[in-house]
N, C-alpha and C positions, 0 to 999 in steps of 0.2 A: 624974590626967591621964596618958595613955599616954606613956611615955618612949621616943621614937624613937631615942635614942642607945644603948639597951641592945642586947645581942646578939640577933640575929634569933630565936634559939630561945626566949629569955626573953620576947621581944616576942610570939611566938606564944602562949605560955602565958597571958600577960596578956590577950590578945584573946579567947582561948578562955574565960577565966573571967568575961568580961562576957557574960552570957546574952543571946542575940539570936535567939530563935525567930521565924520569919516573922511579920511584923506587929508585932513588939515589938523593933525594932532601934534605937529612939531613943537609948537609953543609949550603945550602941556608936557610932552615927553621931555623937552629940555629942562623944564622946572623939576620934574620928577628925578631925572638923572642928576642934576645939581644937588638936590636935597639928599639923595641917597649916597652920592659919592662923598659927601661930607662926613659920613658915619664910618669910623674906623673899623667897625666889626663886620662890615659888608664888603663883598667883592662885587663890583658893578660892571656889567657888560651891556652892549646895545646892538641891535640889528634894526636898521631903519628907525621907525618910531616905536619900537618895542624895547623896553628897559627891563633888564633882569638883574636882581640883586640876591646874593647868596651869603648865608652864614657858613662858616667853616670851623665848627666846634668839634668835629670828629665824632658826632653822635652816631649810634647804630642805625638810626632811622632818619630819613629825609622826607619832609612833606613840602608840598608846593601850594602856594596861595596865589591865585591869578585873578586879574580884573582888567577889563578893557577900558581904554582911555577915551574912545570915541563915543559920539552921540549921533542920533538922527539930526537932520537939519533943525535949526532953531525956529521957533514960531512966535517971536515976540516975547519969549519967556526967559530972557536974560537982561540984566543981571538977576541974581537970586534975591529972594526976599524972605523974611521970616514973619509968619503970622501964627502967634501962639506957639504950639509945639510942632509946627510944620515948617519945613524949608521948601520953598517953591523954586523951580527953575529947570531948565533943560538938562536932563541927565541926572537929576537928583536921585531918582529911584533906580534908573538903569544907566550906569551903575556907579556913579561917582561917590555915593555914600559908601559903597563897598570898597572902592579904591582908597578912600580916606581911611577906612578901618585898617586896610592892609598896610598903608604907608605908616600909620601910627604904630602898628605892631613892629614894623621893620625898624622904626626909630627907638622904640622903648623897650624892646626885648633883645639885648645884645647877646645873651647866652641862653637861648631857648632849650627846653628839654629834648627837642628834636631839631636837627638842622633844618633850616627853612630856605626854600627858593621862592622869592617874590617875583611875579611876572606881571608887568603892566604893558598891555599890547594894543595894537592899532587895528582898525578896520574890521571890527566884529560885526558891525551893523550892515555890511555890504556883502557882495559876492564872495564866496569861499576862497577863491584864488588870491584875493587881496588880504585875507586874514593874517595878522601877524603871527599867530600860532602856526599856521600852515608854513609860512616862510621859515620860522625858527626850527620847526620839526624837520624841515628839509635840509637846512643849512647848518644847524647847530643842535642836533637832536639831543646831545648830552646835556644841554642846558635844562631840558625838561625831565630828566631822569628823577624819579621820586618813588617812594613807597605808597603815597596817597596824595590826592590833590583836592583842594577846595576851590571851587569857582565861585566868585563873589556875585553871582547872579541874584537879582532881586527875588527873594522868596518870603518876604515879610518875617524873617527871623526863624523860619522853619527849615529843617534839613529836607531837601528834595533829592531823592536818590535816582541816579542814572538819568536817562532821557529817552523819549520816543524817537524812533526813526521816521523818516519822511521820504516819500517818493511822489513824483508826478507822472501820470501816464496819459496818453491820448488814445481814446477809443474812437475808431473811425467807422462811419457808416457811409456806404456808397449808394448811389442811385443812378438815374439816367436823365440827362439834361433834355429839356424841351421848352418850347415857348409857353408862357403861362396862359395864353389864350387857348391853347390846345394841350392842357396839362395831362390829359389822359394818354398822351404819347410818351410821357416821361414817368420817372419814379422819383418822388421827392425825398432826398436824403435827410432833410431836416425833420420831416414827419417820421422818418425811419429811426430816429433816436429815441422814440417813445419806450421801447423795451429796455434801453440802456438806463433811462431815468427811472423806469419801474423797478429795475433791480436795485438801484441806489435807494429808492424810497423804501423798499422792503428789506434793506440790508440791516442785519443785527450785528453791531460791532462787538468784538470780544472785550472782555474785562478780565484779563488773566492776572494771576498772582505771580510775580517774579521776585524771588528772594525776599518774600514777605511783604511786598508792596503791590497794591492793585493799580494796574494801568487801564486806561479807557481808550480804546482805539476809535478811529473814525475814518470813514471812506465817503468822500463828498465830491460832487461836481463843483469845480471852481471856475469853469469857463466853457463857452460854446462858440464854435467858429463855423460859419456856413453861409451860403448865399453868394450869388454871382451878380445879379442885377435885379431891378424891380420887375422885370418882365421875363425872368428865366427861372424854370424849375431847377433847383440846385441838384447837382450830382454828387456832392460831397458835404459831409458835416462831421465835425470833430468835437467830441466832448472831452475836456481836460478834467481829470480826477486827481485828487490828492488823498493819499493813504498815509495816515499816521499810525505807525505800528509799534507794538510793545517790544522790549528788548529780548524777548525769547525768540525773536525771529531775526534772521539775517536779511540783507537786502534781497538775496536770491529767493528766500522763503516768501518775502513780501511780494515780490514780483510774480511768483507762481500763484499766490493767492489771488492777486488781481486778475491774472489770466483766467483763473477758475471762475471768478465772479462774472466775467464778461466772455465766457466761453461762446464761441460762434462769431465773435466780432474780432476785427483786427485791432491789436493792442500794441502800442509802442511806448517805450519809456524815455522820458525827457531828462529827468535827473533823479538823484537819490542821495540820501545821507544816512549812515548807519545809526542804529540805536546804541545805547550804552546800558549795561546792567548796573544795578544800584551800587554794588561795591561795598555794601555795609557789613559784609561778613569778615572783611579784613580786620585784623586786630587793631591797626592804627585807626581805622574807621570807627570801630567800636569805642575806642577811647575818645574820639571826637564826639560821637553821639552822647556818651556819658557826660562829657564836659559841657556841651551845648544844652542838653536836655530836650524835652518835648518828644513828640512822636513823629518820626520821619514819614514822609509821604512820597508818592511817585511824582516825578517831573513830567507833566503833561505838555510836552513841547520838545523841540530840539535845542540843545545848547552845546557849547564847546566841551562839555564833559565827554562827548563822544570822541573827540580828538585825543584826549588823554587815555580813554579806554583803548583806542586803537594802538596806542604806544605801550599798552600793558600797565597803565597806571590807573588803579581804581579811583573814582572821583565822585564828588557830590556837589550839589548846588547849595549855597547858603549865603544870604546877604540880607541887609536891613531894609531894602526897598520893597515896595508892593508891586508885584509883576503886573497887576491889572492897571497900574498907572503909567506903565512904560509907554513912551512915544506920544503921550497926550500933551496938548498945549498947557493944561493945568497940572502937569506932573509935579509931584511933591514927595518928600520923604519925612517920616516921623523922626524927630530929633531924639526922643527916648529910645527908639529902635536902633539908632546908630550907636548910642552908648551901650545898649544891651548887647549888640553884636561884638563891640570891642571888648567888653568884659568877658563874654563867653570864650572868644578866641584867646584872650590873654590867659584865662584859666587853663585852657587846653595846652598852651605852650609853656606854662610855668609851673603847673602843679604836678 
């Protein structure tokens, strides 16, 4: 059983050593549920491999602290090991250190100054329909009700507000098929994507300020698909592009922008996920920022804060891990950063 009384650094190592690749989180979820259920000040519920624990102090505000239990597949990087001030192992940075901090708070703050909902969920690292938050929002939306949320994403101990939206689109160029020995009878669709690539090379991404934070957009080709055979002039070529857009745009706004960039070409959209505004203007968020300190920055990427935003819950990313180390074989987390994050959140929930 996980020992929530031990030092948060040791707790992190214990959690890391329970392998929990996406889709195989049951062992860790069972340990989390057992440990939290032993605490009389918490009400614990579960959906699949997502565990939710709530304080019920009758406070006027409720905040939510969430962390995902799953990791990407291991790469010979378990069990964990300590070298100096660094803890190495799969999921150390993304985001078992954050999970350890949240579990430690759940155990050691029985009467917080705000009621707290702790959410430990499954399948964040895979397709959206498997995400534990998607399931809980659909089946038990009331479990996620809050005035403000903190997602323990790795941010190296810096508050990152909101997140970018993302979409993928396919830009299709058509031609005319012919034998390559008599290519002048055809029109080469692969050659025809040159103006598409030229527009991408000339593209100037926006850097808008949204609620006081600067976001940096990007529009890039991420795939090219074309060709029939080694002796055939292709009549079809598709360029897949990815647009990372700031939270002042809706998905519909972002799609219209992509259509404008590739005006004259056939554009179809493959998938999309909305952006989330920073949410730092909310009074509870202001108190969080004051307690944690530092200068918030924009989240350049998509995270589950967008799910909370869609539920009307302003949310930020904050965790002890370094996002640049996520998913690497040599992934690690700074042990002092874990302690720093625990102290900052403890200050927020008790002062």
